[in-house]
N, C-alpha and C positions, 0 to 999 in steps of 0.2 A: 684565057681571063689569070691573073695572076692567083697563086696558092699561098696562102701564110698561114706557119704552125704555131701556137702555142705550146711547146715541149717543155716541159716540166721533169722527164725522166722517162723511163725506160719499163712500161707494165712486165714487159718480161724478165727484164731484172730484179724490178721489186718484187713478183711472186717466184723468184729465187728460180725460175724453171730455166733459164739462158742466158744470154746475152744480147743487146740489140742486134735484132734482122737474126737471130736465130733459125732454124727450119720448122718451127713449132708453128702450126697458125699461128698465133698471135705474134710472132717473132716475123714471120712472110707479110703481116696486114700492118704490121707497126713499120718493117721497112720501104714496102709500098708506101706510106704515107710520106716515109722522109725522101725518097728518093722523088715524089712528085711536087715536093713542095719548092713553089721559087725562095721561100725566105722560112727559116724555123727563127724561132724566137727562143730561148733559153732564157734563165732566172739567174746563171750562174757560170763560173768558168769551167765548174765541175762538170756540169752538164755541155757546155762546150767541148772540151778535152774527150768529152765519152761520145759526141758526137765524132770527133774528127779520129777518135781509133777505129769508129764503125766506117771510116771511109767516106762519111759524108765533106761535102766541098768546104772550105773555112769561108767560101764570098758567099755561102746561103744561112751562115748562121750570124745572129745578130743577137749580143747577150744584154739584157738591161735587167739589172741586178734586183732581186725580191730584198727589202728592207726598208728600216727606217733611221731617220739620222735620230741616234735618242739624247744626243746634245740640245736638240730644236725642237722636238716634240713630248708634246705634254699630254699625256692619254686623257686624263681626267679633265681636263680644260676644254680639248678636243672634242669627247663627247659631249661635257654640256653646250658647247657651241653649237656641235651639230643639231643636237635635238629641239634647242632652242631656235634657229635658224630653220627648222622643218617642222618644225607644230603644227604651222600654219599653211603648207604645203601640202595637206594629205595627196592630191590626186599629181603631184608633181613623181617622177621617177627619181630613186633615190639609187645607188651604186651599192652592188652587192658583190658577193664572193661565195664561189661553191668549189669547193675544194676540200686537200687534205693537210694537216703538218703533221710533220714528223721529222724524229734526227736525221740529220744527213749523216748517210752511213759511209759516203764516199770522202767526207771532209778531213 
């Protein structure tokens, strides 16, 4: 069965304890996962370059940019339209996100 990973950055690097795939337990676990995946989806060219530097082959990496076109997205209108359209659909699933946002330290 193919394995796909949504990779938003190295937890080892974020914790300032090393680099991708270092010798720590977290680094070894991270590297095991990266090596086992058939495809790794990243949110930026910065993360793509980080994985390439860590020895991950380019063929495994797919970049899907995180972001929004601020010229065509009107947050206030979108929120109101979403609320109105989903108000009567309380039993249907809604899109969610679990994660964190922070400044890009590698940009």
